[in-house]
VOBA-1610 file (N, C-alpha, C; in pm, whole numbers, padded with zeros to 5 digits, always signed):
BEGIN
Met+00862+02086-02019Met+00751+02179-02025Met+00756+02270-01903Asn+00720+02395-01920Asn+00725+02494-01813Asn+00599+02484-01728Leu+00620+02474-01597Leu+00511+02463-01502Leu+00538+02553-01382Tyr+00440+02557-01292Tyr+00454+02639-01172Tyr+00398+02561-01054Ile+00460+02579-00939Ile+00411+02512-00818Ile+00370+02615-00714Lys+00279+02573-00628Lys+00229+02657-00520Lys+00198+02565-00402Lys+00250+02599-00283Lys+00237+02511-00168Lys+00119+02544-00078Ser+00058+02659-00098Ser-00060+02698-00020Ser-00135+02805-00097Gln-00255+02838-00049Gln-00335+02940-00115Gln-00263+03074-00117Thr-00187+03103-00014Thr-00122+03233-00001Thr+00022+03233-00050Asp+00071+03118-00090Asp+00210+03106-00133Asp+00228+03168-00272Cys+00349+03209-00300Cys+00381+03263-00433Cys+00407+03148-00530Phe+00385+03173-00658Phe+00416+03074-00760Phe+00567+03063-00779Glu+00611+02941-00805Glu+00753+02915-00829Glu+00766+02834-00958Ala+00850+02880-01048Ala+00863+02816-01179Ala+00944+02688-01169Ile+00900+02583-01239Ile+00973+02457-01251Ile+00966+02409-01396Val+01049+02312-01429Val+01049+02258-01565Val+01039+02106-01557Ala+00928+02051-01608Ala+00913+01905-01615Ala+01005+01851-01722Asp+01071+01743-01692Asp+01175+01691-01782Asp+01131+01561-01851Gln+01159+01449-01789Gln+01141+01318-01852Gln+01017+01247-01797Leu+00940+01186-01887Leu+00828+01103-01845Leu+00884+00975-01784Leu+00852+00951-01658Leu+00908+00836-01585Leu+00812+00718-01580Cys+00684+00747-01564Cys+00589+00638-01545Cys+00448+00686-01576Lys+00366+00595-01629Lys+00226+00623-01652Lys+00142+00546-01550Tyr+00058+00618-01479Tyr-00034+00558-01384Tyr-00177+00572-01437Pro-00272+00501-01381Pro-00410+00510-01431Pro-00467+00652-01433Glu-00426+00734-01334Glu-00483+00868-01324Glu-00385+00979-01357Ser-00257+00947-01374Ser-00159+01054-01395Ser-00036+01003-01468Asp+00043+01098-01518Asp+00176+01070-01573Asp+00278+01135-01481Met+00385+01061-01449Met+00486+01113-01356Met+00609+01159-01434Tyr+00652+01283-01407Tyr+00767+01342-01473Tyr+00874+01379-01371Ser+01000+01364-01411Ser+01109+01418-01332Ser+01117+01569-01354Leu+01196+01638-01272Leu+01210+01783-01282Leu+01355+01821-01308Gln+01375+01927-01383Gln+01508+01976-01412Gln+01561+02057-01293Gly+01694+02056-01278Gly+01758+02138-01175Gly+01795+02060-01052Ala+01912+02095-00996Ala+01962+02024-00879Ala+01870+02037-00759Asp+01800+02150-00747Asp+01712+02171-00633Asp+01591+02078-00635Tyr+01561+02020-00751Tyr+01441+01937-00765Tyr+01473+01792-00804Ser+01597+01752-00787Ser+01636+01617-00829Ser+01567+01507-00748Asp+01522+01540-00628Asp+01455+01440-00542Asp+01303+01446-00553Tyr+01252+01523-00650Tyr+01108+01544-00660Tyr+01057+01509-00800Cys+00926+01492-00809Cys+00863+01465-00939Cys+00725+01529-00938Val+00664+01538-01055Val+00528+01589-01063Val+00438+01484-01125His+00316+01480-01076His+00212+01395-01134His+00115+01486-01208Leu+00107+01471-01340Leu+00015+01549-01420Leu-00108+01464-01446Met-00222+01510-01398Met-00344+01430-01398Met-00406+01421-01537His-00464+01305-01566His-00532+01285-01694His-00663+01363-01699Ser-00724+01386-01582Ser-00849+01463-01575Ser-00829+01577-01475Pro-00756+01681-01515Pro-00722+01788-01420Pro-00843+01864-01368Glu-00957+01853-01439Glu-01076+01924-01391Glu-01127+01868-01259Asn-01081+01745-01222Asn-01126+01683-01097Asn-01031+01706-00980Ile-00926+01782-01001Ile-00827+01804-00896Ile-00885+01889-00784Leu-00856+01849-00661Leu-00898+01926-00543Leu-00776+02001-00489Thr-00764+02128-00525Thr-00646+02204-00480Thr-00646+02220-00328Asp-00764+02232-00267Asp-00769+02245-00121Asp-00711+02120-00054Lys-00735+02005-00114Lys-00681+01881-00059Lys-00529+01878-00073Ile-00479+01922-00187Ile-00333+01926-00208Ile-00269+02021-00108Phe-00329+02138-00086Phe-00273+02234+00009Phe-00277+02178+00151Tyr-00385+02105+00184Tyr-00392+02042+00316Tyr-00276+01943+00331Met-00255+01861+00230Met-00151+01759+00238Met-00012+01822+00241Ala+00005+01934+00171Ala+00133+02004+00174Ala+00165+02054+00314Ala+00059+02087+00389Ala+00077+02138+00526Ala+00082+02028+00630His+00053+01905+00591His+00051+01792+00686His+00139+01679+00633Gln+00269+01706+00634Gln+00368+01611+00587Gln+00414+01519+00701Pro+00467+01403+00669Pro+00512+01310+00775Pro+00629+01366+00854Lys+00631+01336+00983Lys+00742+01379+01067Lys+00838+01263+01087Gly+00965+01290+01071Gly+01066+01188+01092Gly+01110+01117+00966Ala+01036+01134+00857Ala+01073+01063+00733Ala+01205+01113+00677Glu+01234+01242+00700Glu+01358+01298+00645Glu+01481+01238+00711Asn+01463+01174+00826Asn+01577+01114+00897Asn+01606+00970+00853Asn+01523+00917+00764Asn+01545+00780+00716Asn+01564+00781+00565Pro+01687+00760+00519Pro+01715+00768+00375Pro+01658+00651+00295Asn+01599+00552+00363Asn+01547+00434+00293Asn+01395+00434+00280Leu+01330+00540+00328Leu+01184+00546+00325Leu+01139+00679+00265His+01050+00674+00168His+00992+00794+00109His+00840+00788+00120Ile+00781+00886+00185Ile+00636+00900+00190Ile+00600+01007+00088Cys+00547+00964-00024Cys+00530+01055-00139Cys+00394+01123-00136Leu+00373+01206-00034Leu+00252+01286-00022Leu+00262+01409-00113Pro+00151+01453-00171Pro+00154+01581-00243Pro+00206+01692-00153Met+00300+01771-00204Met+00356+01881-00125Met+00342+02016-00194Ala+00284+02015-00313Ala+00257+02141-00382Ala+00163+02113-00498Ala+00077+02211-00528Ala-00008+02201-00647Ala+00072+02247-00767Val+00047+02187-00883Val+00119+02219-01006Val+00023+02285-01105Tyr+00069+02395-01163Tyr-00013+02473-01256Tyr+00056+02483-01392Asn-00025+02495-01497Asn+00030+02518-01631Asn+00041+02667-01659Ser+00081+02703-01781Ser+00103+02844-01816Ser-00027+02924-01820Glu-00141+02855-01819Glu-00271+02923-01815Glu-00323+02934-01672Trp-00239+02899-01575Trp-00269+02908-01432Trp-00384+02817-01390Lys-00390+02703-01458Lys-00486+02599-01421Lys-00411+02486-01350Cys-00468+02440-01242Cys-00404+02330-01168Cys-00413+02202-01250Val-00299+02138-01273Val-00294+02018-01357Val-00236+01897-01284Gly-00197+01915-01159Gly-00139+01802-01087Gly-00076+01844-00955Tyr+00020+01765-00909Tyr+00084+01794-00782Tyr+00228+01742-00783Met+00308+01794-00691Met+00448+01754-00678Met+00465+01668-00553Thr+00549+01566-00563Thr+00580+01480-00449Thr+00729+01448-00449Leu+00772+01382-00342Leu+00905+01321-00342Leu+00912+01217-00453Met+01030+01202-00510Met+01051+01100-00613Met+01064+00962-00547Pro+00992+00860-00597Pro+01017+00723-00548Pro+01163+00684-00577Phe+01213+00590-00500Phe+01352+00548-00519Phe+01373+00487-00658Glu+01490+00514-00712Glu+01524+00461-00844Glu+01522+00308-00842Gly+01468+00250-00948Gly+01462+00105-00958Gly+01348+00042-00882Ser+01253+00124-00836Ser+01141+00071-00757Ser+01040-00004-00843Leu+00983-00107-00784Leu+00870-00179-00843Leu+00764-00199-00735Gly+00642-00227-00778Gly+00534-00246-00683Gly+00554-00371-00599Leu+00511-00365-00473Leu+00517-00481-00383Leu+00440-00599-00442Ser+00349-00571-00533Ser+00271-00677-00598Ser+00360-00778-00668Leu+00484-00739-00700Leu+00578-00833-00762Leu+00602-00954-00673Leu+00587-00936-00540Leu+00617-01043-00445Leu+00493-01100-00378Thr+00374-01062-00426Thr+00253-01106-00356Thr+00187-01228-00418Ser+00235-01275-00532Ser+00175-01395-00591Ser+00281-01503-00605Tyr+00234-01626-00605Tyr+00325-01741-00607Tyr+00366-01775-00750Asn+00493-01808-00766Asn+00542-01861-00893Asn+00644-01969-00864Ala+00627-02084-00930Ala+00729-02187-00921Ala+00857-02132-00982Arg+00971-02180-00937Arg+01098-02120-00977Arg+01118-02110-01129Pro+01096-02217-01207Pro+01119-02204-01351Pro+01028-02100-01416Ile+00902-02093-01371Ile+00810-01996-01430Ile+00852-01855-01393Ser+00888-01835-01265Ser+00924-01701-01222Ser+01050-01653-01293Lys+01145-01744-01317Lys+01265-01704-01390Lys+01230-01661-01532Arg+01140-01735-01591Arg+01111-01712-01733Arg+01021-01591-01754Lys+00926-01570-01664Lys+00827-01465-01688Lys+00846-01342-01601Arg+00834-01358-01470Arg+00832-01240-01383Arg+00969-01180-01359Phe+01072-01262-01351Phe+01201-01214-01310Phe+01309-01226-01419Ala+01267-01253-01541Ala+01365-01280-01648Ala+01466-01167-01662Ser+01421-01042-01657Ser+01512-00928-01676Ser+01557-00868-01544Lys+01518-00929-01432Lys+01552-00874-01300Lys+01600-00984-01208Pro+01714-01043-01238Pro+01762-01156-01155Pro+01786-01119-01010Glu+01814-00989-00983Glu+01840-00950-00845Glu+01717-00971-00758Trp+01597-00959-00816Trp+01475-00983-00741Trp+01458-01132-00713His+01479-01213-00815His+01459-01357-00800His+01558-01415-00700Asp+01684-01375-00711Asp+01787-01432-00626Asp+01767-01395-00479Lys+01713-01275-00456Lys+01703-01227-00318Lys+01575-01270-00249Phe+01466-01287-00326Phe+01337-01310-00264Phe+01274-01444-00303Glu+01357-01542-00340Glu+01305-01675-00366Glu+01245-01730-00236Arg+01154-01828-00251Arg+01084-01882-00134Arg+01164-01994-00066Asp+01293-01968-00046Asp+01375-02058+00035Asp+01403-01986+00167Glu+01487-02045+00251Glu+01508-01988+00385Glu+01565-01847+00379Val+01666-01826+00294Val+01727-01694+00283Val+01628-01594+00222Gly+01558-01638+00118Gly+01462-01550+00052Gly+01350-01507+00144Met+01300-01599+00226Met+01193-01563+00319Met+01243-01468+00428Gln+01366-01487+00470Gln+01424-01394+00567Gln+01431-01254+00506Asn+01467-01245+00379Asn+01472-01116+00311Asn+01333-01056+00295Arg+01233-01141+00277Arg+01096-01091+00269Arg+01052-01030+00402Tyr+01087-01095+00512Tyr+01055-01039+00643Tyr+01126-00904+00662Lys+01251-00895+00621Lys+01325-00769+00635Lys+01259-00659+00552Leu+01217-00693+00433Leu+01150-00596+00348Leu+01017-00552+00411Leu+00941-00647+00463Leu+00814-00614+00525Leu+00833-00525+00649Tyr+00941-00545+00719Tyr+00971-00458+00833Tyr+00984-00313+00787Asn+01052-00291+00674Asn+01065-00156+00621Asn+00932-00101+00571Val+00850-00189+00513Val+00718-00146+00466Val+00635-00096+00585Val+00637-00172+00694Val+00561-00133+00813Val+00615-00002+00871Lys+00747+00013+00873Lys+00807+00137+00922Lys+00762+00256+00838Ala+00759+00237+00707Ala+00717+00345+00617Ala+00572+00384+00641Leu+00485+00283+00652Leu+00343+00310+00674Leu+00320+00379+00809His+00405+00348+00905His+00391+00409+01038His+00421+00559+01033Leu+00494+00603+00932Leu+00527+00745+00918Leu+00413+00826+00857Val+00316+00759+00795Val+00203+00830+00735Val+00120+00893+00846Pro+00098+01025+00845Pro+00019+01089+00951Pro-00118+01026+00968Glu-00169+01026+01091Glu-00294+00957+01124Glu-00416+01013+01051Cys-00409+01137+01006Cys-00524+01196+00938Cys-00550+01131+00802Tyr-00451+01058+00750Tyr-00467+00992+00621Tyr-00501+00845+00641Ser-00607+00799+00579Ser-00642+00656+00585Ser-00555+00578+00487Ile-00507+00463+00531Ile-00431+00374+00442Ile-00516+00253+00403Ala-00648+00265+00424Ala-00738+00152+00399Ala-00753+00119+00251Asn-00721+00212+00162Asn-00734+00183+00020Asn-00600+00168-00049Leu-00491+00164+00028Leu-00360+00139-00033Leu-00350-00007-00076Thr-00289-00030-00191Thr-00270-00165-00243Thr-00121-00191-00263Pro-00080-00315-00287Pro+00062-00343-00311Pro+00121-00266-00429Glu+00038-00227-00526Glu+00088-00149-00639Glu+00130-00009-00597Glu+00081+00036-00481Glu+00113+00170-00434Glu+00219+00170-00325Ile+00276+00053-00301Ile+00392+00041-00212Ile+00508-00002-00299Leu+00598+00091-00327Leu+00708+00065-00419Leu+00832+00022-00339Ile+00902-00078-00391Ile+01016-00135-00320Ile+01133-00149-00415Thr+01254-00156-00359Thr+01374-00186-00436Thr+01434-00317-00384Pro+01522-00380-00461Pro+01585-00504-00413Pro+01664-00486-00284Lys+01706-00362-00256Lys+01781-00335-00134Lys+01691-00300-00016Gly+01559-00308-00037Gly+01467-00288+00074Gly+01422-00145+00096Lys+01449-00054+00004Lys+01399+00082+00016Lys+01251+00083-00020Val+01175+00169+00047Val+01029+00170+00032Val+00979+00311+00004Ser+00891+00323-00096Ser+00823+00449-00126Ser+00672+00423-00121Ile+00600+00508-00050Ile+00454+00498-00044Ile+00396+00604-00137Ile+00319+00561-00237Ile+00257+00654-00331Ile+00104+00637-00323Gly+00032+00708-00409Gly-00113+00688-00417Gly-00193+00751-00306Leu-00130+00835-00223Leu-00201+00890-00107Leu-00295+01005-00142Tyr-00283+01061-00262Tyr-00375+01168-00300Tyr-00520+01119-00300Asn-00541+00991-00328Asn-00677+00937-00338Asn-00738+00899-00204Thr-00663+00912-00097Thr-00710+00859+00030Thr-00807+00953+00101Gln-00873+00898+00202Gln-00958+00979+00290Gln-00871+01061+00385Ile-00913+01184+00410Ile-00850+01267+00512Ile-00958+01300+00616Ala-00927+01274+00743Ala-01023+01300+00850Ala-00950+01352+00974Glu-01018+01435+01050Glu-00965+01485+01177Glu-01073+01470+01284Asn-01037+01408+01394Asn-01129+01390+01507Asn-01262+01328+01464Gly-01254+01230+01374Gly-01373+01160+01329Gly-01453+01232+01222Lys-01411+01350+01183Lys-01482+01427+01080Lys-01410+01414+00946Val-01482+01374+00843Val-01422+01357+00710Val-01404+01493+00644Leu-01280+01527+00613Leu-01251+01651+00541Leu-01252+01629+00391Phe-01195+01516+00349Phe-01192+01479+00207Phe-01218+01328+00200Pro-01326+01286+00134Pro-01358+01143+00129Pro-01263+01065+00040Met-01262+00935+00058Met-01184+00844-00026Met-01245+00843-00166Arg-01161+00854-00268Arg-01211+00867-00405Arg-01249+00733-00465Ser-01180+00627-00427Ser-01209+00495-00483Ser-01160+00389-00386Ile-01206+00265-00407Ile-01165+00155-00320Ile-01121+00037-00406Thr-01044-00053-00343Thr-01007-00180-00405Thr-01066-00290-00317Pro-01174-00356-00362Pro-01248-00449-00275Pro-01162-00558-00210Asp-01058-00606-00276Asp-00978-00715-00221Asp-00897-00674-00098Tyr-00891-00543-00071Tyr-00813-00494+00043Tyr-00899-00410+00139Phe-01028-00412+00118Phe-01116-00322+00193Phe-01186-00399+00304Ala-01170-00352+00426Ala-01223-00421+00544Ala-01374-00406+00556Pro-01440-00501+00625Pro-01586-00491+00643Pro-01630-00360+00708Glu-01555-00315+00809Glu-01596-00191+00877Glu-01578-00069+00789Ala-01488-00080+00690Ala-01468+00032+00597Ala-01590+00051+00508Tyr-01650-00060+00465Tyr-01773-00051+00384Tyr-01883+00018+00463Lys-01899-00022+00589Lys-02005+00034+00672Lys-01985+00184+00692Ala-01862+00224+00720Ala-01834+00365+00742Ala-01854+00446+00614Arg-01810+00390+00503Arg-01822+00463+00377Arg-01968+00482+00336Ser-02048+00377+00355Ser-02190+00388+00318Ser-02263+00486+00409Ala-02217+00499+00533Ala-02277+00593+00627Ala-02213+00732+00618Lys-02118+00747+00526Lys-02045+00873+00507Lys-01975+00917+00635Glu-01925+00816+00707Glu-01849+00841+00829Glu-01701+00819+00800Ala-01617+00862+00892Ala-01474+00842+00876Ala-01440+00694+00882Ile-01361+00647+00787Ile-01318+00508+00787Ile-01220+00488+00902Pro-01245+00393+00990Pro-01160+00378+01110Pro-01020+00328+01077Ala-00927+00354+01167Ala-00788+00312+01147Ala-00776+00161+01135Ser-00868+00087+01198Ser-00863-00060+01192Ser-00871-00110+01048Ala-00940-00036+00961Ala-00953-00078+00822Ala-00818-00072+00751Gly-00737+00027+00783Gly-00602+00033+00727Gly-00516-00081+00775Leu-00533-00118+00902Leu-00455-00230+00957Leu-00494-00362+00891Phe-00620-00373+00851Phe-00665-00491+00777Phe-00592-00497+00642Ser-00588-00387+00570Ser-00522-00385+00440Ser-00375-00424+00451Val-00308-00370+00552Val-00166-00403+00574Val-00149-00553+00595Ala-00235-00613+00678Ala-00225-00756+00705Ala-00245-00839+00579Val-00332-00793+00490Val-00357-00866+00366Val-00230-00875+00283Tyr-00163-00762+00260Tyr-00044-00776+00175Tyr+00078-00832+00247Ile+00082-00828+00378Ile+00186-00903+00448Ile+00164-01053+00425Tyr+00039-01095+00439Tyr+00006-01237+00416Tyr+00040-01278+00273Gln+00009-01192+00178Gln+00038-01225+00037Gln+00187-01240+00012Val+00268-01152+00069Val+00412-01160+00049Val+00469-01288+00110Leu+00414-01331+00223Leu+00467-01448+00293Leu+00414-01581+00238Thr+00296-01580+00175Thr+00237-01706+00129Thr+00224-01717-00023Gly+00212-01603-00090Gly+00189-01605-00234Gly+00042-01607-00272Thr-00046-01594-00175Thr-00189-01594-00205Thr-00262-01496-00114His-00379-01454-00156His-00463-01366-00074His-00521-01447+00041Pro-00532-01390+00160Pro-00582-01467+00276Pro-00726-01516+00260Tyr-00801-01459+00167Tyr-00940-01501+00148Tyr-00963-01566+00012Ala-00855-01613-00051Ala-00866-01679-00181Ala-00818-01823-00172Gly-00846-01902-00278Gly-00793-02038-00287Gly-00853-02135-00189Thr-00981-02116-00156Thr-01047-02206-00062Thr-01176-02261-00122Val-01228-02368-00061Val-01358-02423-00097Val-01451-02398+00021Leu-01563-02333-00006Leu-01654-02292+00102Leu-01772-02387+00115Arg-01812-02409+00238Arg-01927-02495+00268Arg-02049-02408+00300Pro-02169-02467+00289Pro-02290-02393+00323Pro-02282-02342+00467Pro-02332-02225+00494Pro-02415-02140+00406Pro-02336-02038+00326Tyr-02203-02055+00316Tyr-02120-01955+00250Tyr-02072-01999+00112Asp-02122-02112+00062Asp-02073-02165-00064Asp-02111-02080-00185Ser-02198-01983-00167Ser-02235-01895-00278Ser-02144-01773-00288Ala-02052-01758-00193Ala-01958-01644-00197Ala-01858-01667-00309Ser-01866-01586-00413Ser-01783-01609-00532Ser-01668-01512-00545Glu-01671-01402-00471Glu-01567-01300-00482Glu-01488-01292-00351Ile-01363-01247-00362Ile-01282-01227-00242Ile-01350-01131-00147Ser-01411-01026-00202Ser-01479-00928-00117Ser-01593-00991-00038Asp-01662-01092-00096Asp-01767-01162-00023Asp-01710-01237+00096Cys-01595-01300+00074Cys-01530-01376+00183Cys-01483-01282+00293Ile-01433-01164+00254Ile-01390-01065+00353Ile-01508-01021+00438Lys-01618-00988+00374Lys-01736-00938+00447Lys-01793-01044+00542Asn-01768-01173+00510Asn-01821-01281+00594Asn-01715-01341+00685Asp-01600-01277+00695Asp-01492-01320+00787Asp-01449-01465+00761Leu-01428-01497+00633Leu-01396-01635+00596Leu-01246-01653+00572Phe-01170-01628+00678Phe-01027-01655+00677Phe-01005-01802+00711Pro-00923-01876+00635Pro-00912-02021+00654Pro-00871-02066+00793Phe-00803-01977+00867Phe-00756-02014+01001Phe-00827-01931+01109Gly-00940-01875+01072Gly-01012-01787+01162Gly-01129-01852+01231Glu-01222-01769+01276Glu-01333-01815+01360Glu-01432-01903+01284Arg-01435-01894+01151Arg-01530-01973+01072Arg-01459-02077+00986Lys-01348-02127+01036Lys-01270-02224+00958Lys-01346-02354+00935Gln-01448-02380+01016Gln-01527-02502+00998Gln-01607-02500+00868Tyr-01620-02381+00810Tyr-01692-02368+00683Tyr-01598-02365+00562Ile-01470-02391+00586Ile-01370-02373+00481Ile-01288-02501+00465Thr-01271-02542+00340Thr-01183-02654+00307Thr-01072-02604+00220Leu-00950-02647+00249Leu-00835-02608+00166Leu-00810-02718+00065Pro-00768-02683-00056Pro-00749-02782-00163Pro-00639-02882-00131Asp-00653-03003-00188Asp-00551-03107-00167Asp-00427-03083-00252Gly-00444-03016-00366Gly-00331-02994-00458Gly-00245-02877-00413Leu-00232-02778-00500Leu-00151-02661-00468Leu-00225-02577-00364Asn-00180-02587-00240Asn-00243-02516-00129Asn-00142-02418-00071Leu-00147-02294-00117Leu-00049-02195-00075Leu-00068-02153+00071His-00186-02178+00125His-00211-02143+00265His-00130-02231+00361Lys-00073-02339+00310Lys+00010-02425+00396Lys+00126-02348+00457Ala+00170-02244+00385Ala+00281-02163+00435Ala+00248-02099+00569Phe+00120-02077+00595Phe+00078-02018+00722Phe+00123-02106+00840Glu+00111-02237+00821Glu+00140-02329+00931Glu+00288-02336+00966Ser+00374-02292+00874Ser+00517-02294+00903Ser+00568-02158+00953Met+00479-02062+00964Met+00519-01931+01017Met+00540-01939+01167Pro+00620-01848+01223Pro+00632-01842+01370Pro+00495-01823+01434Ala+00477-01878+01553Ala+00348-01874+01621Ala+00298-01733+01644Asp+00390-01639+01674Asp+00345-01502+01701Asp+00299-01432+01575Ile+00356-01467+01460Ile+00309-01412+01332Ile+00171-01469+01301Gln+00153-01599+01321Gln+00022-01661+01301Gln-00085-01592+01386Gln-00050-01563+01511Gln-00147-01501+01602Gln-00187-01363+01554Leu-00091-01288+01500Leu-00124-01154+01449Leu-00221-01163+01332Phe-00202-01261+01244Phe-00294-01278+01133Phe-00435-01314+01182Lys-00442-01401+01281Lys-00573-01439+01335Lys-00645-01318+01395Gln-00569-01231+01460Gln-00627-01108+01515Gln-00667-01012+01402Ala-00581-01002+01301Ala-00604-00907+01193Ala-00730-00940+01114Phe-00760-01070+01101Phe-00874-01114+01021Phe-00990-01163+01107Ser-00992-01117+01232Ser-01099-01152+01325Ser-01221-01064+01300Ser-01337-01113+01340Ser-01459-01031+01332Ser-01458-00919+01435Asn-01370-00931+01534Asn-01353-00824+01632Asn-01253-00723+01575Tyr-01305-00625+01503Tyr-01220-00534+01428Tyr-01129-00449+01516Thr-01169-00430+01641Thr-01087-00348+01731Thr-00961-00421+01776Ser-00952-00552+01747Ser-00835-00628+01792Ser-00725-00636+01686Arg-00744-00571+01572Arg-00644-00579+01466Arg-00508-00529+01517Pro-00400-00601+01489Pro-00267-00559+01536Pro-00229-00422+01479Thr-00166-00343+01561Thr-00119-00211+01518Thr+00008-00227+01435Leu+00049-00119+01372Leu+00174-00122+01296Leu+00292-00146+01389Glu+00284-00091+01511Glu+00390-00116+01609Glu+00401-00265+01641Gln+00287-00332+01659Gln+00289-00475+01689Gln+00348-00555+01572Trp+00308-00519+01452Trp+00366-00588+01336Trp+00516-00566+01330Gly+00558-00441+01351Gly+00700-00410+01343Gly+00782-00487+01444Lys+00735-00489+01569Lys+00810-00560+01676Lys+00813-00711+01649Thr+00701-00765+01605Thr+00695-00911+01584Thr+00779-00953+01463Ile+00775-00875+01358Ile+00858-00906+01241Ile+01005-00891+01278Tyr+01039-00788+01355Tyr+01178-00770+01397Tyr+01225-00890+01480Asn+01140-00939+01570Asn+01177-01057+01649Asn+01197-01178+01560Thr+01117-01190+01455Thr+01133-01302+01362Thr+01266-01294+01290Ile+01307-01174+01254Ile+01433-01156+01182Ile+01552-01185+01272Thr+01544-01147+01399Thr+01660-01153+01486Thr+01669-01277+01571Arg+01561-01357+01575Arg+01565-01475+01664Arg+01652-01587+01606
//
């Protein structure tokens, strides 16, 4: 289909041709583009184009990550142009193409016993099962992959909040290449002033301070993004959410949702561990106890009620690198 792109309000229109439907997302369909000049790019055509914020797309086109072009294994898929149809209506945006063969990090965030994972999750993708099994080699590969995830997230400019990113929006390949998508929905802020608010949230990854800031219509602090990152690092390493799979004691025994546990700082190894019992049977949190001490410490800081102490991406990167190389 014939389309047109524009990178700013004053930019000229440039003709492109959408080719093959690659993927369907909840809010958009992703198409590849024809022509050698566009082989590394794709367009997202929105299901509800009337809700598109062209000013936001133009802002993001002007605020691209620095240094990403020097790393062939990391793609930060920020909108870089608005896409228009033949009636000159904005219908979506153009981004870098995620790496071929990518799947969501969510593939590695839940636990599966080997026979089940072979039969259900990895039946058609043995390269994933063989490389990321929960044995010594597989866990080492998980740390290596997480190192690349942290490096990719570190490339996202500070004006964009990563507090609402989920494992489904972090795409990975078996070789450890990482693509960050879903950034169109994020909050954009400069110097504490919200320019474009966050469009939606995922409660299982949303920090307590993020709720407070959002309800007050204030900028969501960077610490909230660091909380989200720690959640999916924990999931990849243990197979469970850090606030799930526990039995709670009074006065917190009425907390029925993960988001309730997050808001009440009920991490099993945190400051309120006296109110938490871990199950005698399948207890995936046991994996925490076999982690290196410095990794354990970062999780305790990340899920502390002192939100300003959350480990930075640099701290995660250095500590994961030390785990890989020690």
